C-alpha positions in Angstrom: 165.3 45.4 -141.7 167.5 43.0 -139.9 167.9 42.6 -136.1 171.1 41.3 -134.5 170.9 40.4 -130.8 173.8 40.2 -128.4 174.0 39.8 -124.6 176.9 40.8 -122.3 178.0 41.3 -118.7 179.3 44.8 -118.7 177.5 48.1 -119.7 180.6 50.2 -119.8 182.1 48.6 -122.9 178.8 48.4 -124.7 177.8 52.0 -124.0 181.2 53.3 -124.9 181.0 51.4 -128.2 177.6 52.7 -129.4 178.3 56.3 -128.3 181.9 56.4 -129.2 181.4 56.0 -132.9 182.1 59.0 -135.1 178.8 60.9 -135.7 176.9 58.7 -133.3 173.7 60.4 -132.2 171.7 59.5 -129.0 168.1 59.6 -130.4 166.2 58.5 -127.3 166.8 57.4 -123.7 164.4 56.0 -121.0 165.2 55.4 -117.3 168.8 56.7 -117.4 170.6 59.9 -116.8 172.1 61.3 -120.0 174.4 64.1 -119.0 177.4 62.0 -119.9 178.4 58.5 -120.8 179.4 57.9 -117.3 175.9 58.8 -116.1 174.3 56.4 -118.5 176.6 53.6 -117.5 176.1 54.2 -113.7 172.3 54.3 -114.2 172.4 50.9 -115.9 174.7 49.5 -113.3 172.6 50.6 -110.3 169.6 48.8 -111.6 171.6 45.6 -112.1 172.0 45.5 -108.3 168.3 44.5 -108.1 169.1 41.1 -109.6 172.9 40.3 -109.0 172.5 36.7 -110.0 171.9 37.5 -113.7 175.3 37.0 -115.3 174.6 38.9 -118.5 172.3 41.8 -117.8 173.3 43.8 -120.9 171.0 43.6 -124.0 172.4 45.0 -127.3 170.4 45.0 -130.5 171.5 46.4 -133.8 168.6 47.2 -136.2 169.8 47.6 -139.8 167.8 48.8 -142.8 168.3 48.7 -146.6 169.8 51.8 -148.2 166.7 51.8 -150.4 164.7 52.9 -147.3 167.1 55.7 -146.3 164.9 58.6 -147.6 162.0 57.6 -145.3 164.1 56.7 -142.3 164.3 60.0 -140.4 165.5 60.0 -136.8 161.9 60.1 -135.5 161.0 57.1 -137.8 164.0 55.1 -136.5 162.9 55.7 -132.9 159.4 54.6 -133.7 160.5 51.4 -135.4 163.0 50.6 -132.5 160.3 51.1 -129.8 157.8 49.1 -131.8 160.4 46.3 -132.2 161.0 46.3 -128.5 157.3 46.0 -127.6 156.9 43.1 -130.0 160.0 41.4 -128.5 158.5 41.9 -125.0 161.3 44.3 -124.0 159.3 46.6 -121.8 159.4 48.5 -118.5 163.2 48.8 -118.5 166.0 51.2 -119.1 167.3 51.7 -122.7 169.0 54.0 -125.1 168.7 54.2 -128.9 171.7 55.4 -130.8 172.0 56.0 -134.5 175.2 55.3 -136.4 176.1 56.8 -139.7 179.4 55.0 -140.5 177.8 52.8 -143.1 175.8 53.4 -146.2 172.8 51.6 -144.8 170.8 53.2 -141.9 171.0 51.5 -138.6 170.5 52.1 -134.9 171.8 50.4 -131.7 169.5 49.6 -128.8 171.2 49.1 -125.4 168.8 47.9 -122.7 168.8 46.5 -119.2 167.7 42.8 -119.1 166.8 43.5 -115.5 163.5 45.4 -115.6 162.4 48.2 -113.3 160.9 45.7 -110.9 164.1 43.6 -110.7 162.8 40.8 -112.9 164.7 39.3 -115.8 163.5 40.0 -119.3 163.3 36.6 -121.0 165.5 35.8 -124.0 163.8 32.5 -124.7 163.6 31.9 -128.5 164.8 35.5 -129.1 166.5 34.6 -132.4 163.3 33.1 -133.8 161.1 35.9 -132.4 163.5 38.5 -133.8 163.2 37.1 -137.3 159.4 37.1 -137.1 159.1 40.6 -135.7 161.4 42.0 -138.4 159.3 40.5 -141.1 156.1 41.8 -139.5 157.5 45.4 -139.2 158.8 45.4 -142.8 155.4 44.4 -144.1 153.6 46.9 -141.9 155.8 49.9 -142.7 156.4 49.0 -146.4 160.2 48.5 -145.9 162.4 46.9 -148.5 162.6 43.1 -148.7 166.0 42.0 -150.1 166.2 39.4 -152.8 168.1 36.9 -150.7 171.8 36.2 -150.0 172.7 37.5 -153.4 172.2 41.0 -152.0 174.8 40.6 -149.3 178.1 42.5 -149.8 180.4 39.6 -149.1 183.6 41.7 -149.3 182.5 43.4 -146.1 181.7 40.3 -144.1 183.9 39.1 -141.2 184.4 35.6 -140.0 182.6 33.3 -139.6 180.0 34.9 -141.9 182.6 35.3 -144.6 183.3 31.6 -144.8 179.6 30.8 -144.6 178.8 32.9 -147.6 181.7 31.6 -149.6 180.4 28.0 -149.0 176.9 29.1 -149.9 178.1 30.6 -153.2 180.2 27.6 -154.1 177.5 25.0 -153.4 174.8 27.1 -155.2 177.0 27.5 -158.3 178.1 23.8 -158.4 175.2 21.7 -157.3 173.5 21.7 -160.7 176.7 20.6 -162.6 177.1 17.1 -161.2 175.3 13.8 -161.1 176.2 12.6 -157.6 177.7 13.5 -154.2 181.2 12.2 -155.0 181.5 14.6 -158.0 180.3 17.5 -155.9 182.7 16.7 -153.1 185.6 16.6 -155.4 184.7 19.9 -157.0 184.2 21.6 -153.6 187.5 20.2 -152.4 189.2 22.1 -155.1 187.7 25.3 -153.6 189.0 24.4 -150.1 185.6 23.1 -148.9 185.2 19.8 -147.1 181.9 17.9 -147.1 181.1 15.7 -144.1 178.0 13.5 -143.3 176.2 12.7 -140.1 175.0 9.1 -139.8 172.1 7.7 -137.8 173.3 5.7 -134.9 175.5 2.8 -135.9 173.9 2.5 -139.3 175.0 3.6 -142.6 172.0 5.9 -143.1 172.9 9.5 -143.6 170.7 12.1 -141.9 172.7 15.3 -142.2 175.5 17.1 -144.0 178.0 19.8 -143.0 180.5 22.0 -144.8 183.9 23.1 -143.6 186.1 25.9 -144.9 189.3 26.7 -142.9 188.6 26.5 -139.2 184.8 27.0 -139.6 182.2 24.3 -140.0 178.4 24.8 -140.6 175.5 22.4 -140.9 173.9 22.6 -144.3 170.7 24.0 -142.9 172.7 26.8 -141.1 174.0 28.0 -144.4 170.6 28.0 -146.1 167.4 26.2 -145.5 167.7 24.6 -148.9 171.1 23.1 -148.0 169.9 20.3 -145.7 171.0 16.8 -146.8 167.5 15.7 -147.9 167.0 18.8 -150.1 170.5 18.7 -151.7 170.2 15.0 -152.3 167.0 15.6 -154.4 169.1 17.7 -156.7 170.8 14.6 -158.0 167.6 12.7 -158.7 167.9 9.0 -159.1 171.7 9.2 -159.6 171.9 10.8 -156.1 169.9 8.0 -154.6 172.2 5.4 -156.2 175.2 6.9 -154.5 173.7 7.8 -151.1 170.7 5.5 -150.7 171.2 2.0 -149.3 174.6 2.1 -151.0 175.6 5.6 -149.9 179.1 4.5 -149.3 179.7 4.9 -153.0 179.9 8.7 -152.5 182.0 8.6 -149.3 184.2 5.6 -149.5 187.9 6.4 -149.8 189.3 5.5 -153.2 190.9 2.0 -153.0 194.1 1.2 -154.7 193.6 -1.4 -157.6 195.4 -4.6 -157.4 198.3 -5.0 -159.8 197.3 -6.4 -163.2 198.7 -9.9 -163.8 200.8 -10.4 -166.9 200.3 -13.2 -169.3 203.1 -15.2 -167.8 202.2 -14.5 -164.1 201.3 -17.4 -162.0 197.7 -17.4 -160.9 199.0 -18.2 -157.4 201.0 -15.0 -156.9 204.6 -14.1 -157.1 206.6 -15.0 -154.0 209.3 -17.3 -152.9 206.8 -20.1 -152.1 203.8 -18.7 -153.9 202.0 -18.3 -150.6 202.0 -14.6 -150.0 200.1 -13.1 -152.9 196.8 -14.2 -154.2 194.4 -13.3 -156.9 191.6 -10.9 -155.9 188.8 -12.5 -153.9 185.4 -12.7 -155.5 183.4 -9.4 -155.6 180.9 -10.8 -153.1 183.6 -11.5 -150.6 185.0 -7.9 -150.7 185.2 -6.5 -147.2 182.4 -4.0 -146.6 184.2 -0.8 -145.4 182.4 1.1 -142.6 183.2 4.7 -143.1 182.1 6.1 -139.8 184.8 8.1 -138.1 183.9 6.6 -134.7 183.9 2.9 -134.9 184.4 1.0 -131.6 185.3 -2.3 -133.1 186.9 -3.4 -136.4 185.4 -6.4 -138.1 187.8 -9.0 -139.1 187.1 -10.9 -142.2 188.6 -14.3 -143.0 188.6 -15.3 -146.6 189.5 -18.8 -147.5 190.7 -19.7 -150.9 191.9 -23.0 -152.2 194.8 -23.0 -154.6 196.9 -25.6 -156.2 200.5 -25.4 -154.9 203.3 -26.4 -157.2 205.0 -28.0 -154.2 202.1 -30.2 -152.9 199.5 -32.3 -154.4 197.0 -31.2 -151.8 195.3 -27.8 -151.7 196.8 -25.1 -149.6 194.4 -23.0 -147.6 195.2 -19.3 -147.4 193.9 -17.1 -144.6 193.7 -13.5 -145.7 
């Protein structure tokens, strides 16, 4: 059992959708005239006049069940479950219709209700997504309904965007996370699949506190894809190796690859090739390498002056280079 909640501004489009489907059946109605679709729509609209300030008075909930439960889900049982769901969600004392659709292999009904109750008060939608999840779990347990085994049960070929991209990312990360030793390797592999990994940093520090994944025009936080895809949980999959690349030195996994300096030949001057030997120098010591800040938004760029003393073939004194 899965509940999907939507809110809208017009009853006409919503009612025409749920009743306009082929083989749609109006199972139950309360507080509205049902002689025709027009009567249903006018009944809903009249009550919205009691609270004209509410911009989205239309409540629309789709309750879907597993095909495994189909034999036990008679029309009467579907109405019972829908009404019990509404009570648990505090959707009471208002107009509503319950319509069953049979255009899919899994049983499902649509509930259209007025968010302005019979007394003109607004039915709260506070935390409705969280409450919806809890109520569905409660009813599945109470009525012995089927619990799916997780995202693996989803028919991905039937998904539409953005859910399609979300499940493609889920599948790719799930299949690849155990094959690599650090974030950089995982990033490179996912990039081959058209998936970009981005990190959220804490303030102006280099500490990472979140991760997101992008595919095409859609971007999702890791925890939005799956509760186990938060940065902290994914980072643990790499063990100590993961910490070495994303701990205090996390730039290892996210720093752009830097071009290596040309290798000096045996006969090359240690000064650098150039007309005066003043424009090319050997690499600065490792401890003087600039520390790249990888944050996208950086207000100021740090300038680093490295001084090196070299012997010029044209002067007896040392020449100071400013890089």
